[in-house]
C-alpha positions in Angstrom: -15.6 -13.5 -28.0 -19.0 -14.3 -25.9 -19.8 -17.6 -23.8 -22.0 -18.8 -21.0 -21.0 -19.3 -17.6 -24.2 -20.6 -15.9 -26.7 -17.7 -16.3 -24.1 -15.1 -17.1 -23.1 -14.3 -20.6 -19.6 -13.4 -20.1 -18.2 -10.9 -23.0 -14.5 -11.3 -23.1 -12.5 -9.2 -25.5 -10.4 -11.6 -27.4 -10.8 -14.4 -29.8 -9.5 -17.0 -27.5 -9.0 -17.7 -23.9 -6.7 -19.6 -21.7 -8.2 -22.2 -19.6 -7.0 -20.9 -16.4 -8.9 -17.6 -17.4 -12.0 -19.8 -17.6 -11.6 -21.5 -14.3 -10.7 -18.2 -12.6 -14.3 -16.8 -14.0 -16.0 -19.6 -12.8 -14.6 -19.9 -9.5 -15.1 -15.8 -9.2 -18.5 -16.3 -10.1 -19.3 -18.6 -7.7 -18.1 -16.0 -4.9 -20.3 -13.2 -6.4 -23.3 -15.9 -6.3 -22.8 -16.8 -2.6 -22.3 -12.8 -2.1 -18.9 -14.0 0.0 -15.4 -13.4 -0.2 -12.9 -15.3 -2.1 -9.0 -15.8 -2.5 -7.7 -16.7 -6.2 -4.2 -17.5 -6.8 -3.5 -16.7 -10.4 -0.2 -17.2 -12.4 1.6 -14.5 -13.5 1.3 -13.2 -17.3 -1.9 -15.3 -17.5 -4.6 -12.2 -18.3 -5.8 -12.2 -14.5 -6.8 -8.3 -14.8 -8.9 -9.0 -18.0 -10.5 -11.9 -16.9 -11.8 -10.4 -13.8 -13.1 -7.5 -15.2 -14.8 -9.1 -17.8 -16.8 -11.6 -15.4 -17.3 -8.8 -12.8 -18.9 -6.3 -15.9 -20.8 -8.9 -17.7 -22.5 -10.1 -14.3 -23.6 -6.8 -13.6 -25.4 -6.6 -17.4 -26.8 -10.1 -16.8 -28.6 -8.6 -13.7 -29.4 -5.0 -13.9 -32.1 -5.3 -11.4 -29.0 -5.9 -8.8 -26.5 -2.9 -9.3 -23.0 -3.6 -8.7 -20.4 -1.4 -8.2 -16.4 -2.4 -8.9 -13.7 -1.2 -6.4 -10.6 -2.1 -8.2 -7.4 -1.6 -5.8 -3.8 -1.2 -7.0 -0.5 -0.9 -5.3 1.1 1.7 -8.0 0.1 4.3 -10.4 1.8 2.3 -13.0 -0.7 -0.6 -12.2 -3.8 1.4 -12.1 -2.9 2.6 -15.6 -2.6 -0.7 -17.0 -6.2 -1.8 -15.5 -7.5 1.3 -16.7 -6.2 0.6 -20.1 -7.8 -2.8 -20.1 -11.0 -1.6 -18.8 -11.1 0.6 -21.6 -10.5 -1.9 -24.4 -13.2 -4.2 -22.6 -16.0 -1.3 -22.7 -15.4 -0.7 -26.2 -15.9 -4.2 -27.3 -19.2 -4.5 -24.9 -20.5 -1.6 -26.0 -19.7 -2.9 -30.0 -21.5 -6.0 -29.1 -24.6 -4.4 -27.1 -25.1 -1.0 -27.9 -25.3 1.9 -25.9 -26.9 0.1 -23.0 -23.0 -1.6 -22.1 -21.8 1.9 -21.0 -20.3 2.3 -18.0 -18.6 5.4 -16.1 -14.9 4.2 -14.6 -12.4 6.4 -13.0 -9.0 6.3 -11.7 -8.6 8.2 -8.5 -5.0 9.0 -7.0 -3.3 11.7 -4.9 -3.2 15.2 -5.4 0.7 14.8 -6.4 -0.6 12.4 -9.5 -3.4 14.6 -10.6 -2.7 18.2 -10.2 -2.5 20.4 -13.0 -0.9 23.4 -11.1 2.6 23.7 -12.0 3.3 25.5 -8.4 1.3 23.3 -6.4 3.2 20.1 -8.1 6.3 21.5 -8.0 6.5 21.1 -4.1 8.8 18.3 -3.2 6.6 15.7 -0.6 3.0 14.5 -1.0 2.5 16.4 2.0 3.7 19.8 0.6 1.6 19.3 -2.4 -1.6 18.0 -0.4 -1.2 21.7 1.7 -0.4 23.5 -1.1 -3.5 22.3 -2.9 -5.7 23.2 0.1 -4.6 27.0 0.4 -6.1 27.2 -3.4 -9.2 24.9 -2.8 -10.4 25.5 0.9 -13.9 26.4 1.3 -13.1 29.7 3.2 -10.2 30.5 0.8 -11.1 29.6 -2.7 -9.0 31.8 -5.8 -11.0 32.9 -8.4 -8.5 31.6 -11.1 -9.5 28.4 -10.6 -13.0 28.3 -12.0 -11.0 30.3 -15.0 -8.5 27.2 -15.5 -11.5 24.6 -15.5 -12.0 21.7 -13.6 -9.6 20.3 -11.1 -8.8 16.5 -12.0 -8.5 15.3 -8.3 -11.6 17.1 -7.1 -13.6 16.0 -9.9 -12.6 12.4 -9.7 -13.6 12.8 -6.0 -16.8 13.9 -6.7 -17.1 11.2 -9.7 -16.5 8.3 -7.2 -20.2 8.0 -5.8 -21.3 7.9 -9.5 -18.9 5.7 -11.3 -19.6 2.0 -12.1 -15.8 1.0 -11.9 -13.3 2.8 -9.5 -9.7 2.1 -9.5 -7.6 3.6 -6.7 -5.0 2.7 -4.1 -5.0 0.2 -1.3 -5.1 3.0 1.3 -8.7 4.5 0.1 -9.9 1.5 1.3 -7.5 0.1 4.4 -6.3 3.4 6.1 -9.0 4.6 8.1 -7.8 8.4 7.9 -8.2 8.1 4.1 -11.0 5.7 3.7 -13.3 7.9 6.1 -13.1 10.6 3.4 -12.8 8.8 0.0 -15.0 5.7 0.7 -17.3 6.1 3.1 -20.4 6.3 0.7 -20.0 3.1 -1.0 -22.8 0.7 -0.9 -23.0 -2.7 0.5 -23.3 -4.1 -3.0 -19.9 -3.4 -3.9 -17.2 -5.9 -5.1 -13.9 -5.1 -3.5 -10.6 -6.4 -5.8 -7.3 -6.2 -4.0 -4.7 -7.1 -7.1 -1.1 -8.1 -6.2 -2.4 -8.5 -2.6 0.3 -11.0 -1.3 1.4 -8.1 1.2 -2.4 -7.0 2.1 -1.5 -7.9 5.6 1.7 -5.8 5.8 -0.4 -2.8 4.2 -3.0 -3.5 7.3 -0.7 -3.3 9.8 1.4 -0.2 8.5 -2.0 1.9 8.3 -2.5 1.5 12.0 1.1 1.7 12.9 3.0 5.1 14.5 6.6 6.4 15.1 7.4 8.9 17.4 11.0 10.3 17.4 12.2 13.3 19.4 12.1 15.5 16.2 8.0 14.5 16.4 7.5 15.7 19.6 10.0 19.1 19.2 7.6 19.6 16.0 4.6 19.1 18.1 5.3 21.4 20.7 5.8 24.3 18.2 2.3 23.3 16.2 0.6 23.6 19.5 2.4 27.1 20.0 1.0 28.3 17.0 -2.4 26.8 17.5 -2.5 28.6 21.0 -1.7 31.9 19.3 -4.2 31.9 16.7 -6.9 30.9 19.1 -5.7 33.6 21.5 -5.7 36.2 18.6 -9.2 34.9 17.4 -10.7 35.3 20.8 -9.5 38.7 21.9 -12.8 40.9 21.5 -12.3 44.3 22.5 -14.7 44.9 25.3 -15.5 48.4 27.2 -15.0 47.6 30.8 -14.9 51.1 32.3 -14.7 49.9 35.7 -11.3 47.7 35.3 -9.8 50.3 32.8 -7.1 52.6 33.7 -8.2 54.9 30.5 -12.1 54.9 30.6 -12.3 58.2 29.0 -9.8 57.2 26.0 -12.4 53.7 26.0 -15.5 56.1 25.9 -14.3 58.0 23.6 -13.4 55.1 21.2 -16.8 53.4 21.9 -18.7 56.8 21.3 -16.5 57.0 17.6 -17.1 53.5 16.9 -21.0 54.3 17.4 -21.1 57.3 15.5 -19.5 55.7 12.2 -21.7 52.5 12.4 -24.9 54.9 13.0 -24.0 57.8 10.5 -22.4 55.7 7.6 -23.1 52.0 8.3 -19.0 51.4 9.1 -18.2 48.8 11.7 -14.3 48.3 12.3 -13.2 45.5 10.6 -10.5 44.1 13.2 -13.3 44.0 15.9 -15.9 42.7 13.5 -13.4 40.0 12.1 -12.5 39.1 15.9 -16.1 38.9 16.8 -16.6 36.3 13.9 -13.6 34.6 15.1 -14.9 34.0 18.4 -18.4 33.0 17.5 -17.1 30.3 15.2 -15.3 28.9 18.3 -18.0 28.9 20.3 -20.1 27.4 17.5 -17.7 24.6 17.3 -17.9 23.8 21.3 -21.8 23.5 20.7 -21.1 20.8 18.1 -18.8 18.9 20.2 -21.6 18.8 22.9 -23.9 17.1 20.3 -21.0 14.7 19.0 -18.5 14.7 16.0 -20.7 12.8 14.0 -23.3 16.0 13.5 -21.1 18.0 11.3 -23.6 19.1 8.8 -22.5 23.0 9.3 -19.0 22.0 8.2 -18.0 22.3 4.3 -17.8 18.8 2.8 -14.8 19.6 0.5 -12.6 20.3 3.6 -12.8 17.1 5.3 -9.0 16.2 4.4 -8.4 14.5 8.1 -10.4 11.4 9.4 -9.8 9.1 12.5 -7.1 6.8 12.4 -8.9 4.3 13.9 -12.6 2.8 13.0 -14.8 5.5 12.7 -18.1 4.0 13.7 -16.1 3.2 17.5 -16.0 7.1 17.9 -17.9 9.2 16.0 -21.6 8.3 17.6 -20.1 9.7 20.9 -19.9 13.5 22.2 -16.4 14.8 22.8 -15.5 14.8 26.5 -16.2 17.8 28.3 -12.4 18.6 29.7 -11.2 18.9 25.9 -13.9 20.4 24.1 -12.8 24.3 25.1 -9.7 24.9 22.4 -7.8 26.0 25.5 -8.3 22.9 27.5 -7.9 20.4 24.7 -4.3 22.3 23.7 -3.3 22.1 27.6 -3.9 18.5 27.3 -1.9 18.0 24.5 0.9 19.6 26.1 0.8 17.5 28.6 1.0 14.3 26.6 3.7 15.8 24.5 5.8 16.3 28.0 4.8 12.6 28.9 6.2 11.3 25.7 9.5 13.4 25.8 9.7 11.7 29.2 9.5 7.9 27.9 12.0 8.6 25.0 14.9 9.3 27.9 14.9 5.8 28.6 18.3 4.0 28.2 17.1 0.6 28.2 14.5 -1.3 25.8 10.6 -1.0 26.9 7.8 -2.5 26.2 4.1 -3.0 27.0 0.6 -3.0 25.9 -2.0 -0.1 25.2 -4.0 -0.8 28.5 -0.6 -0.6 30.5 0.4 2.9 28.3 -2.9 4.3 29.1 -2.8 3.9 32.6 0.5 5.3 33.0 -0.7 8.4 31.0 -3.3 8.5 33.5 -1.5 8.6 36.5 1.5 10.7 35.5 -0.3 13.6 33.4 -4.2 12.9 34.2 -5.3 12.1 30.8 -7.6 9.4 30.7 -8.4 6.7 28.0 -11.6 8.6 26.8 -9.6 12.0 26.3 -6.7 9.9 24.6 -9.7 8.3 22.3 -10.9 11.7 21.0 -7.6 13.5 20.2 -7.5 13.0 16.9 -11.3 14.3 15.7 -10.7 17.0 18.1 -7.5 18.3 16.4 -9.5 17.4 13.2 -12.9 20.2 14.3 -9.8 22.5 15.8 -8.0 22.9 12.2 -11.1 23.4 10.6 -12.4 26.0 13.1 -9.1 28.0 12.7 -8.7 27.6 9.0 -5.4 25.9 9.0 -4.8 24.9 5.4 -1.0 24.4 5.5 -1.4 21.2 6.9 2.0 19.9 6.0 3.4 22.0 9.1 1.1 20.2 11.3 2.0 16.5 10.9 4.0 16.2 14.0 0.6 17.1 16.3 -1.2 14.8 13.7 1.0 11.8 14.3 1.1 12.7 18.1 -2.8 12.9 18.3 -3.1 9.5 15.8 -0.7 7.4 18.4 -3.4 8.8 21.1 -6.5 7.5 19.6 -5.4 4.5 18.6 -3.9 3.7 22.2 -7.1 5.2 23.5 -9.1 2.8 21.1 -7.7 -0.4 21.0 -6.6 -2.9 24.1 -5.7 -5.7 22.0 -3.5 -6.1 18.9 -1.0 -3.3 19.8 2.3 -3.1 21.2 4.2 0.1 22.4 8.1 -0.3 22.1 10.7 2.2 23.2 13.9 1.9 22.0 16.9 4.0 22.9 18.9 3.2 19.4 18.9 0.8 16.6 21.1 -2.3 17.8 22.3 -2.3 14.5 23.9 0.6 15.2 24.3 1.1 18.8 26.7 3.9 19.1 24.1 6.3 17.5 21.6 7.5 19.9 18.1 7.3 18.4 15.3 7.2 20.6 12.1 6.1 19.2 8.6 4.9 20.5 6.7 2.5 18.0 2.9 1.6 18.4 2.9 -1.5 16.8 0.2 -3.2 15.1 0.5 -6.8 15.2 -3.4 -7.7 13.8 -3.6 -7.1 10.4 -7.5 -8.0 10.7 -8.3 -4.6 12.4 -7.8 -2.5 9.5 -9.6 -4.9 7.0 -12.4 -5.9 8.9 -14.8 -3.1 8.2 -14.0 -3.9 4.6 -15.3 -7.6 4.8 -18.3 -6.1 7.1 -19.2 -3.4 4.8 -19.1 -4.7 1.0 -20.7 -7.9 -0.1 -17.8 -9.5 -2.1 -14.0 -8.9 -1.5 -11.5 -10.6 -3.7 -8.0 -10.8 -2.7 -5.9 -12.2 -5.6 -2.3 -12.4 -6.7 0.2 -14.5 -8.2 1.8 -15.3 -5.5 -0.6 -16.3 -2.6 1.1 -19.7 -1.6 0.6 -21.1 1.1 -3.0 -19.6 0.7 -4.6 -21.1 3.4 -2.5 -19.2 5.5 -4.1 -15.6 4.7 -7.9 -16.7 6.1 -6.1 -16.6 9.2 -3.9 -13.5 9.2 -7.1 -11.8 8.2 -9.5 -13.2 10.1 -12.2 -14.2 7.7 -13.9 -17.1 5.6 -13.7 -17.0 1.8 -16.5 -19.2 0.3 -13.9 -19.6 -2.5 -10.1 -20.3 -2.3 -8.3 -21.6 -5.4 -4.4 -21.5 -6.7 -4.5 -22.1 -10.3 -1.7 -23.4 -12.5 -0.3 -22.0 -15.9 -1.5 -23.7 -18.9 1.7 -23.7 -21.5 2.3 -25.0 -25.1 6.1 -25.3 -24.1 7.7 -25.3 -21.0 9.0 -21.2 -21.1 9.8 -21.6 -17.3 13.2 -22.8 -15.9 13.3 -22.9 -12.0 16.5 -24.0 -10.7 17.7 -24.7 -7.2 21.5 -24.0 -6.6 23.1 -25.6 -3.3 26.7 -25.0 -4.0 29.4 -23.5 -6.1 31.9 -25.2 -8.5 33.8 -25.7 -5.7 31.1 -27.8 -4.3 30.8 -25.5 -0.9 27.6 -24.8 0.0 25.9 -21.5 -0.6 23.3 -19.6 1.7 22.7 -16.5 3.1 21.7 -18.4 6.6 23.4 -16.1 9.5 26.4 -17.8 9.6 26.9 -18.2 6.2 26.2 -15.0 4.9 29.4 -13.3 5.6 31.7 -16.7 4.5 34.3 -15.3 1.7 33.8 -18.7 -0.2 30.0 -17.9 0.0 30.5 -14.5 -1.4 32.7 -15.6 -4.0 30.6 -18.7 -5.1 28.0 -16.1 -5.2 30.0 -13.7 -7.7 31.3 -16.7 -10.0 27.7 -17.8 -10.4 26.9 -14.2 -11.7 30.0 -14.2 -13.9 29.3 -17.4 -15.5 25.7 -16.9 -16.2 26.2 -13.4 -17.7 28.3 -15.2 -20.1 26.1 -17.3 -21.4 22.6 -15.3 -21.0 21.7 -12.9 -23.5 20.4 -9.4 -22.8 18.8 -8.4 -19.4 20.0 -10.5 -15.9 18.1 -9.6 -12.8 19.5 -10.4 -9.5 17.8 -10.1 -5.8 19.4 -10.0 -2.6 18.0 -9.7 0.9 18.6 -6.7 2.5 20.3 -3.3 1.0 23.1 -4.1 3.7 24.1 -7.6 2.3 23.6 -5.9 -1.3 26.1 -3.4 -0.3 28.7 -5.9 1.3 28.8 -8.5 -1.0 29.3 -6.0 -4.1 32.1 -4.5 -2.1 33.5 -7.7 -2.0 33.3 -8.6 -5.6 34.7 -5.2 -6.0 37.7 -5.9 -3.9 38.1 -9.4 -5.7 37.8 -8.4 -9.1 34.7 -10.3 -10.0 32.9 -7.2 -10.3 35.1 -5.6 -12.9 34.8 -9.2 -15.0 31.2 -8.7 -14.7 31.3 -5.6 -16.4 33.0 -6.4 -19.2 30.2 -8.6 -20.3 27.4 -6.5 -19.1 26.7 -3.1 -17.9 25.7 -3.3 -14.1 23.1 -0.7 -12.1 21.6 -1.0 -8.8 18.9 0.0 -6.9 19.4 2.5 -4.1 16.8 3.8 -1.4 16.6 7.1 -3.6 13.5 6.8 -6.0 14.7 9.2 -8.3 18.0 7.2 -8.3 16.4 4.1 -8.8 14.2 5.1 -11.7 17.0 6.5 -13.7 19.1 3.3 -13.4 16.1 1.4 -14.6 15.7 3.6 -17.7 19.3 3.0 -18.5 19.1 -0.4 -17.8 16.3 -0.8 -20.6 18.1 1.1 -22.8 21.3 -1.0 -22.6 19.2 -3.9 -23.1 17.2 -2.3 -26.3 20.8 -1.8 -27.8 21.9 -5.5 -27.4 24.6 -4.6 -24.9 23.1 -6.3 -22.0 23.1 -5.7 -18.4 22.7 -6.6 -15.2 20.2 -4.8 -12.4 20.8 -5.6 -8.7 17.9 -4.9 -6.4 16.7 -6.0 -3.3 13.6 -8.1 -2.0 10.9 -6.1 -0.5 12.2 -3.0 -2.6 10.5 -1.1 -5.2 11.6 -2.9 -7.7 10.3 -6.5 -6.5 7.2 -5.2 -6.1 5.9 -3.1 -9.1 8.6 -3.2 -11.9 8.4 -5.7 -14.8 11.1 -7.4 -16.8 9.5 -8.9 -19.3 11.0 -10.2 -22.7 14.5 -9.3 -23.4 14.6 -7.0 -20.2 15.1 -10.3 -17.9 15.8 -13.7 -19.2 17.4 -14.9 -15.9 16.6 -13.7 -12.6 18.7 -15.0 -9.4 17.7 -15.1 -5.9 20.6 -14.6 -3.6 19.2 -16.4 -0.6 15.9 -16.6 1.2 14.8 -13.1 2.3 13.6 -13.7 5.7 12.8 -10.3 7.9 15.2 -9.2 10.5 14.5 -11.8 13.0 16.1 -9.5 16.3 13.7 -7.1 15.3 11.8 -6.4 18.3 8.8 -5.3 16.3 8.5 -8.5 14.4 9.0 -10.4 17.8 6.3 -9.0 19.3 4.0 -9.8 16.2 5.0 -13.4 15.9 4.2 -13.8 19.4 0.5 -12.1 18.9 -0.1 -14.5 16.0 0.9 -17.4 18.0 -1.2 -16.6 20.9 -4.4 -15.2 18.6 -4.1 -17.2 15.7 -2.0 -20.2 16.5 0.3 -19.6 14.0 3.8 -20.8 14.5 6.7 -18.4 14.4 8.7 -20.7 12.0 5.5 -21.1 9.9 4.9 -17.3 9.3 8.5 -16.6 8.8 9.4 -19.2 6.2 5.6 -18.2 4.5 6.6 -14.5 4.5 9.9 -15.0 3.3 9.3 -17.6 0.2 6.1 -15.2 -0.9 8.5 -12.2 -1.3 11.0 -14.8 -3.1 8.1 -16.0 -5.5 7.5 -12.0 -6.1 11.0 -11.3 -7.2 11.5 -14.2 -9.5 8.1 -13.6 -11.0 9.0 -10.1 -12.5 10.9 -12.1 -15.2 7.7 -13.8 -16.8 5.0 -11.3 -17.8 3.2 -13.5 -20.5 2.8 -16.8 -22.0 4.7 -15.6 -25.3 7.9 -14.8 -22.5 10.6 -17.2 -21.4 13.0 -17.2 -18.7 15.1 -18.6 -15.9 14.7 -18.7 -12.3 17.5 -19.5 -9.9 17.1 -20.1 -6.2 20.5 -19.5 -4.8 20.4 -21.1 -1.3 20.6 -24.4 0.1 17.8 -23.9 2.2 15.5 -24.0 -1.2 16.0 -27.8 -1.7 14.4 -28.8 1.5 10.8 -29.6 1.3 9.5 -27.3 4.0 10.9 -24.5 2.1 10.2 -25.5 -1.4 6.6 -26.3 -0.8 5.6 -22.7 0.1 6.4 -21.6 -3.7 3.4 -21.1 -5.6 2.1 -24.0 -7.6 2.7 -22.5 -11.0 6.7 -22.5 -10.4 6.9 -25.7 -8.3 4.9 -27.4 -11.6 8.2 -26.8 -13.8 10.8 -27.3 -11.2 12.1 -30.7 -11.9 13.7 -33.3 -9.5 17.2 -33.0 -11.4 17.1 -29.4 -11.1 17.0 -29.4 -6.7 20.5 -29.9 -5.9 22.7 -28.3 -8.5 26.2 -26.7 -8.3 27.1 -23.7 -10.6 28.6 -25.7 -13.4 25.5 -27.8 -13.7 23.4 -24.5 -13.3 25.3 -23.3 -16.4 24.7 -26.3 -18.5 20.9 -26.4 -17.9 20.7 -22.7 -18.8 22.8 -23.1 -22.2 20.4 -26.2 -23.1 17.2 -24.1 -21.9 17.9 -21.0 -24.2 19.0 -23.3 -27.3 15.7 -24.9 -26.7 13.5 -21.6 -27.0 15.5 -20.2 -29.6 13.7 -22.9 -31.8 10.2 -21.7 -33.5 7.3 -23.0 -31.5 3.3 -23.0 -32.2 1.2 -20.6 -29.9 -1.8 -22.5 -30.7 -0.6 -25.5 -29.6 -1.9 -27.4 -32.5 1.0 -29.8 -32.3 1.0 -30.6 -28.6 -0.5 -28.8 -25.8 -3.7 -26.8 -26.3 -3.4 -23.7 -23.9 -5.9 -21.3 -26.0 -9.9 -22.2 -26.1 -11.7 -20.8 -28.9 -15.7 -19.7 -28.3 -16.5 -23.3 -30.4 -14.4 -25.1 -27.7 -16.3 -23.4 -24.7 -19.6 -24.2 -26.2 -18.7 -27.7 -26.5 -17.4 -27.7 -22.8 -20.8 -26.1 -21.9 -22.3 -28.9 -23.9 -20.4 -31.8 -22.1 -18.5 -32.7 -25.3 -15.3 -31.1 -24.9 -12.6 -30.8 -22.4 -9.5 -28.2 -21.3 -6.2 -29.9 -22.3 -3.1 -28.3 -20.6 
C-alpha cells in the first residue's frame, strides 16, 4: 500500500497498517524535516522496524535532491539479519511499484569472525585471535597470493562498500566505540540518519566503550609486549657500518667491505640482510618525520591497515604533533615501561583508592616523569609504531594496547571519569584480585560526536520509559519525544503484580528478604502452580546469577524443583555462551514436541537482551524480584555521584529507572506480535508501589488492571486459568467485531481528508 504523510508518499509493503505504525511514521518525519534527533518508544511486536525503514526510504525517494544515508545500528547479529530481511522485502515492493529508480544498495557489516570464509581463520577461539589471523593474511606488506584465487573477502568487500551504500546495518560499536568508529565510520556524510534500535541500554554501551580495567596479568603481558617490541626495533636499526678506528678487526671489516663492493659492482648483488636492515631503519626514520608533522598526516600509510584508532574522540588529538620525547621508538617504549611500573606499584595497595583523572595524572608526572600530553598520545604513538614494525599478530599485543588506552583516556579527559583501585572483590574478600578501573560515568562523551556529526539520530526501543530521562543521561535535546501504546483487537497481554504467596507472606528480592526461606518457598510454589496450568513454555528471570544459583539449590533441597521437573523440563542460562545456546535449542525442542519446558535466565544477561520467546515458546514470563544493580559497587556509587552533581539526577530515580527498564525488557520477550498472547508476573511486593510501577512502559501499564496489583499465588493462578481459557477462543484479527487495529489505504486517505479517524 502507499499513502501520503504531508509531502512524502510512503511505500509500505503490506495491505494494512497498524495505527501506532502510522503515528510512529508521522513523528519520525517531523524529526527528519527538522533535521534533529528524536526518542521514540514503540511497543514490542508492532512492526517498528518495517515502519522506520519504509518512512526513511520513502523520504529519500521523495527528496532526491537531498541524498540521505541510513545507518541502522543493532546490538546482535540476529537482529541485523532480521533487519536486512525486512529491508529486502521492502525493497522488492518499492522496485515493483516505482521501477529501477527505487533501487538502493544496502549491506550488513559484522566482525571478521562472522564474515570470514577462511576455515583456518574462523577456527580461532576468540574474536581477537580471528582478527589477528586475518591481518596475517591481509596486511598490505604480507598479502597472500591465494587470497586473489579464492575471490572477494566478504568482510573487506563490506568495508569497501560502506561509503557507497544507501543503507548500512551494523553494530552499535561501529559508531559509539571511538577505537572502531574512527576506522569504520569516519567518512560518513552529515546527511545521514542514524538509528539506534533496541536502545534502552544505550547509555551503558557508551560508558563501556570508554572504560578500562587493568589487572596484574595485564601489566605482566604489557611488559612482555614491550620486550618483544624492543627486540624488534633493535633488530631493524642495527645497520652494518665500517668503523675501522673502533673495530678490533679492521682488516676483516675491510675485506668484507671490499667483497661487498666487488659483488655489487660486478654482478649487481647486494647483501640481503644489510639491504633489509637499511630499509627497516629508513622506515623508522620516516615514521619519526611523520610524527613531527602530526599524526593526522598519514597519507603514506596503507589505508587497509588502520586496525587501531584512538580510544578518545579523534578530533581532540589528531591535529597536534606528537610530543618530541616520545617520537623516537626507543624513547616511547621507555615511557611505557615507566608507566607500567607505576601501575604495578599502584596495584600493590591494601586498601581501596579512588581519585579523579587530574589527581592521577599529577601522581604519574610526579613519580615517573610522564606528563599529561605524553599520556594523551600513547595510543596513537603505539598505533604508528605497530604499523611501522609490521605487526600482524595483534592479539598478542592486547595488553599493551589496554595500557595505552588507559593512558590516552586519562590524558584526554579531566571530568566524567574515576580511577578506582580495589585490592579484592568485596563479595570475595579472601581472594586477592587487585584491579585498577578507569570508570567512565558520562554516557554523553561517547555519543556526543554522533549527535554533532549527523543531522538526525533516532533512539528507539520498546522499553524507553521513563523517556524523559534519556535526554539528561545523553545530554541532548530531541525535537521529538513520544511513547506509543499498542492497539489490540483483544486483551492478549495479562500483566500481574504478585505481592505475597499462598501463605500471605510477602515476597521480594529486597536485601533483607531475599534469603528468607519463606520467600524462596513461595517463589518455588508460585512456579510449581503455574507450570501446572500454563501450557508450553514458561520463562523465569532472576535478578542475578548468584541469586538464581542460590534459589535453585534451595528448591532442589526442598523437593520443589523435582516436582516442577515432573511437569516440565527445566533449562538454565549460564555465563557460557555455548552452554546457553545449547540449552535454548533444547528448550525450543521441548516446546515444539508438546512436552513444555521452563527456562531459567537472568536479567541483563544474553537471553534477556536478544532472545524472543514468541508463540508457544513463551506463554508466561515471571520476573522474580526487581533487578536493581549491585548498590554497593564502588563504580556504581561513583556514577551516581557524578549524575547527581552534573545532571541533577537523584540516585533513587536512576536506580529505579534502570531496574524497571531491565524488568520491562525481560517480560517483553514473551510478546512478539499482535497475534501472540502471554502473561507477565512481576513477583515482588515493591511493584505494587506507584513510584516503581509508573516507570514501566505505557503499553504494559495500559493492560495492568487495578485488580491485578496485589495478588497472592492462588489469585494469580485463578487469573491465569481464566486468561488462557479466553485466549483459546477464536477471534477476528481485523477487528470488525470490536476494536479496529488495522488500517487500509482507504482508511488512511479518509484520515488525510479529515473524514476518518483512528480507533484503537
